[in-house]
C-alpha positions in Angstrom: 5.9 -17.1 -6.9 7.3 -14.0 -8.4 8.1 -10.8 -6.5 5.1 -8.7 -5.9 5.2 -5.4 -7.8 4.4 -1.9 -6.5 2.9 0.9 -8.5 4.3 4.4 -8.7 0.9 5.7 -7.5 1.2 3.6 -4.3 4.6 5.0 -3.5 3.5 8.6 -4.3 0.4 8.4 -2.2 2.5 7.1 0.8 4.9 10.0 0.4 2.1 12.6 0.2 0.1 11.2 3.1 3.2 10.6 5.3 4.6 14.0 4.4 1.4 15.7 5.7 2.5 14.6 9.2 5.6 16.8 8.9 3.7 19.5 7.1 1.3 20.0 10.0 4.3 20.1 12.5 5.9 23.1 10.7 2.6 24.9 9.9 2.7 28.2 11.8 6.4 28.2 12.4 7.7 28.2 8.8 7.0 30.8 6.1 4.8 29.5 3.3 6.7 31.5 0.7 10.0 29.7 1.4 8.2 26.4 1.4 7.2 27.2 -2.1 10.8 27.9 -3.0 11.8 24.5 -1.6 9.4 22.7 -4.1 11.5 23.1 -7.3 14.7 22.4 -5.3 13.1 19.2 -3.9 11.9 18.1 -7.3 15.3 18.6 -8.9 17.0 16.6 -6.2 14.3 13.9 -6.4 14.8 13.6 -10.2 18.6 13.3 -9.7 18.1 10.6 -7.0 15.7 8.6 -9.2 18.2 8.8 -12.1 21.1 7.9 -9.8 19.3 4.9 -8.2 17.8 3.6 -11.4 16.6 0.0 -11.6 19.1 -1.3 -9.1 18.0 -2.1 -5.6 19.4 0.6 -3.2 21.0 -1.9 -0.8 23.1 -3.6 -3.4 26.9 -3.8 -3.0 29.2 -2.4 -0.3 27.8 1.2 -0.7 24.3 -0.2 -0.5 25.0 -2.1 2.7 26.3 1.2 4.2 23.1 2.9 3.0 21.0 0.2 4.6 22.6 1.0 8.0 22.2 4.7 7.5 18.6 4.6 6.3 17.7 2.1 9.1 19.3 4.2 11.8 17.9 7.5 10.7 14.4 6.0 10.1 14.4 4.9 13.8 15.2 8.5 14.9 12.5 10.0 12.7 10.0 7.4 13.8 10.7 8.2 17.5 10.1 11.9 16.7 6.8 11.1 15.0 5.6 8.9 18.0 6.6 11.6 20.5 5.0 14.3 18.5 1.7 12.4 18.1 1.6 11.3 21.7 2.2 14.8 23.0 -0.5 16.2 20.7 -3.1 13.7 21.8 -2.2 14.3 25.5 -2.7 18.1 25.1 -5.9 17.8 23.1 -7.5 15.2 25.4 -6.4 17.0 28.6 -4.9 13.8 30.1 -1.6 14.7 31.8 1.0 12.0 32.4 -0.3 9.5 29.9 2.4 9.9 27.3 3.9 6.5 27.9 0.6 4.7 27.4 -0.1 6.8 24.3 3.3 5.8 22.8 2.5 2.1 23.3 -1.0 2.5 21.8 0.5 4.3 18.8 3.2 1.6 18.3 0.7 -1.3 18.3 -0.8 -0.7 14.8 2.7 0.0 13.5 3.9 -3.3 14.9 1.0 -5.0 13.2 1.7 -3.3 9.9 5.4 -4.1 10.2 4.6 -7.8 10.5 2.8 -7.9 7.2 4.0 -7.5 3.6 5.2 -4.3 2.0 2.5 -4.5 -0.7 -0.2 -4.8 1.9 1.1 -1.6 3.7 1.1 0.5 0.5 -2.4 -0.8 -0.5 -3.7 0.3 2.9 -2.2 3.7 2.5 -4.2 4.2 -0.7 -7.3 3.7 1.5 -6.0 6.1 4.1 -5.6 8.7 1.3 -9.3 8.9 0.7 -10.0 9.8 4.3 -7.1 12.3 4.4 -8.3 13.9 1.2 -11.8 14.6 2.7 -10.1 16.0 5.9 -7.8 18.3 3.8 -10.6 19.7 1.7 -12.7 20.4 4.8 -9.8 22.2 6.6 -8.8 24.3 3.6 -12.4 25.2 2.7 -13.3 26.3 6.2 -10.0 28.0 6.8 -10.0 30.2 3.7 -13.2 31.8 4.9 -11.6 32.9 8.2 -8.1 34.0 7.0 -6.9 37.5 7.8 -5.0 38.2 4.7 -2.8 40.8 6.2 -1.3 38.1 8.5 -0.5 35.9 5.5 2.1 38.4 4.2 3.9 38.9 7.4 7.3 37.2 7.7 7.5 34.0 9.8 10.9 32.9 11.2 14.1 33.2 9.2 14.1 32.4 5.6 16.7 29.7 5.7 14.9 27.9 8.6 11.7 28.0 6.7 13.5 26.7 3.5 15.0 23.9 5.5 11.6 23.0 7.0 10.1 22.8 3.5 13.0 20.6 2.4 12.3 18.4 5.4 8.7 17.8 4.3 9.8 16.9 0.8 12.5 14.6 2.1 9.7 12.1 2.9 10.2 10.9 -0.6 13.7 9.7 0.3 12.3 6.7 2.1 10.6 5.1 -0.9 13.9 4.8 -2.7 14.5 1.3 -1.2 11.3 0.2 -3.0 11.6 2.0 -6.3 13.2 -0.9 -8.1 9.9 -2.9 -7.6 7.9 -0.4 -9.7 7.0 -1.3 -13.3 6.9 1.3 -16.1 9.5 3.4 -14.3 9.9 6.1 -16.9 6.3 7.2 -16.7 6.1 6.5 -12.9 9.0 8.8 -12.2 7.2 11.8 -13.5 4.1 10.8 -11.6 6.2 10.6 -8.4 7.6 14.1 -9.0 4.1 15.5 -9.6 2.8 14.1 -6.3 5.9 15.5 -4.5 5.1 18.9 -5.9 1.5 18.6 -4.6 2.9 17.7 -1.1 4.9 20.9 -1.2 1.9 23.0 -2.2 -0.2 21.5 0.5 2.5 22.1 3.1 2.7 25.8 2.0 -1.1 26.0 2.1 -1.3 24.7 5.6 1.5 27.0 6.8 -0.2 30.0 5.2 -3.6 29.1 6.6 -2.3 28.6 10.1 -0.5 32.0 10.1 -3.4 33.7 8.4 -5.9 32.7 11.1 -3.7 33.0 14.2 -1.0 35.5 13.1 2.8 34.9 13.2 3.1 36.5 16.7 0.6 34.0 18.2 1.9 30.9 16.4 5.4 31.4 17.8 4.2 31.1 21.3 2.2 27.9 20.7 2.8 24.2 20.6 1.2 22.6 17.5 -0.4 25.8 16.2 -2.0 24.0 13.3 -4.3 22.0 15.6 -5.2 25.1 17.5 -6.1 26.8 14.2 -8.2 23.7 13.3 -10.1 24.1 16.5 -11.0 27.6 15.7 -12.6 26.6 12.3 -15.7 25.2 14.0 -15.7 27.5 17.0 -15.2 24.6 19.4 -12.3 22.8 21.0 -13.9 19.5 20.0 -12.9 20.1 16.4 -9.3 20.5 17.5 -9.4 17.1 19.1 -11.1 15.6 16.1 -8.5 16.9 13.6 -5.8 15.8 16.0 -7.1 12.3 16.1 -7.8 12.0 12.4 -4.3 13.3 11.7 -3.0 10.1 13.1 -3.4 8.7 9.6 -0.6 10.7 8.2 1.5 10.1 11.4 1.1 6.3 11.2 1.7 6.4 7.4 4.9 8.2 7.9 6.1 5.9 10.7 5.1 2.9 8.7 6.9 4.2 5.6 10.0 4.7 7.7 9.9 1.3 9.2 9.7 -0.3 5.7 13.2 0.8 4.8 14.3 -2.0 7.1 13.2 -4.5 4.5 10.7 -7.5 4.5 9.6 -10.2 6.9 9.9 -9.1 10.6 12.5 -6.4 10.3 10.0 -3.4 10.1 8.5 -4.6 13.4 11.9 -4.6 15.0 12.5 -1.0 13.7 9.2 0.0 15.4 10.3 -1.6 18.6 13.6 0.3 18.6 11.8 3.6 17.8 9.4 3.0 20.7 12.4 2.5 23.0 14.0 5.6 21.8 10.8 7.6 22.1 10.5 6.5 25.8 14.1 7.7 26.3 13.5 11.1 24.6 9.9 11.8 25.6 9.5 15.3 27.0 12.7 16.5 25.3 12.4 17.9 21.8 15.1 17.4 19.2 16.5 20.7 17.8 14.1 21.8 15.0 16.8 22.0 12.4 18.4 18.6 13.2 15.8 16.5 11.3 15.9 18.3 7.9 19.7 18.6 8.1 20.0 14.9 8.8 17.8 14.1 5.9 19.9 16.4 3.6 23.0 14.5 4.7 21.3 11.3 3.8 20.5 12.6 0.4 24.1 13.5 -0.2 25.3 10.1 1.0 22.7 8.4 -1.3 24.0 10.2 -4.3 27.6 9.2 -3.4 27.0 5.5 -2.3 24.0 4.3 -4.4 25.0 1.4 -6.6 23.9 3.3 -9.7 21.2 3.3 -12.3 22.2 0.6 -14.8 20.1 0.3 -18.0 17.8 -2.7 -17.9 18.8 -3.5 -21.5 22.4 -4.1 -20.7 23.6 -7.7 -20.1 24.7 -6.7 -16.6 21.2 -5.3 -15.9 19.4 -8.4 -17.1 21.7 -10.7 -15.1 21.1 -8.7 -12.0 17.3 -8.8 -12.4 17.4 -12.6 -12.9 19.4 -13.0 -9.7 17.0 -10.8 -7.8 14.0 -12.7 -9.1 15.5 -16.0 -8.0 16.3 -14.6 -4.6 12.8 -13.2 -4.3 11.3 -16.6 -5.3 13.5 -18.4 -2.7 12.5 -15.9 0.1 8.8 -16.2 -0.9 8.8 -20.0 -0.8 10.7 -19.9 2.6 8.2 -17.5 4.0 5.3 -19.7 2.8 7.0 -22.7 4.4 7.5 -20.9 7.7 3.9 -19.7 7.8 
């Protein structure tokens, strides 16, 4: 059995859907104009990373082993933040105080189940999630535009550099598909498709940020937790819509957490990553990480990836062909062993 391939569309959809989890978190606290500025910066860095990594698996060689540790450790931190953020939001919208621990466990269960399966199954499931998220996005944007106070949209929100960092943090979601990029066929065309989807993610993040501020005003959003969901509740004139959007937005949350867990590799490693993230979430629940820590950490990871990645060797070279043959043999052995164990 040969290694299962992934498509550039599957990776792109996972980045977009997962990135919406972070986009909703910064909506109302980041200036939409600086998020737009972050888009060309993020696309340029993404192109450089794709060129730097090339066709070689990211975790190859000494530098790759170091990156495996760095990606795995930072993914656990980000997963814990996603779990805490989602649990806190559900607790507030449902009105059930003191249930954060149970909510964390309930959120981790589908992640553990997804982590137990194959990578290809996860990315295929995200393509299905995308259809539901698309309908939700269209509804929120269509209803929101009708209620925007355009004078609020042009008011400054937060400092420019914090908003720029927040936008970069959203686009940094794409960093976590790099461990899988070597599995994609037709890489040259696929790379451009990935960059286009990343740009769409940035535009959606800017649209959600502008929409939230345009309805609530910058002065109000600064005093709120999760202003995006409060704004969503106002679209239908009922708090029930806030709870509905909050629940449906679990699809981006779970996609992001699942994508982060997948940087740990195949077999049972993603499930272990979820377990570690759940333990960390229990330790940090009720205490928010500094807002700038997460995008800065991802930026540092970008720099280290550029420095330590094994390098994009040409597939036509003898060394590239040899490496691909070795990888195929290793994949065949692991697949046969997995079949035998099951």
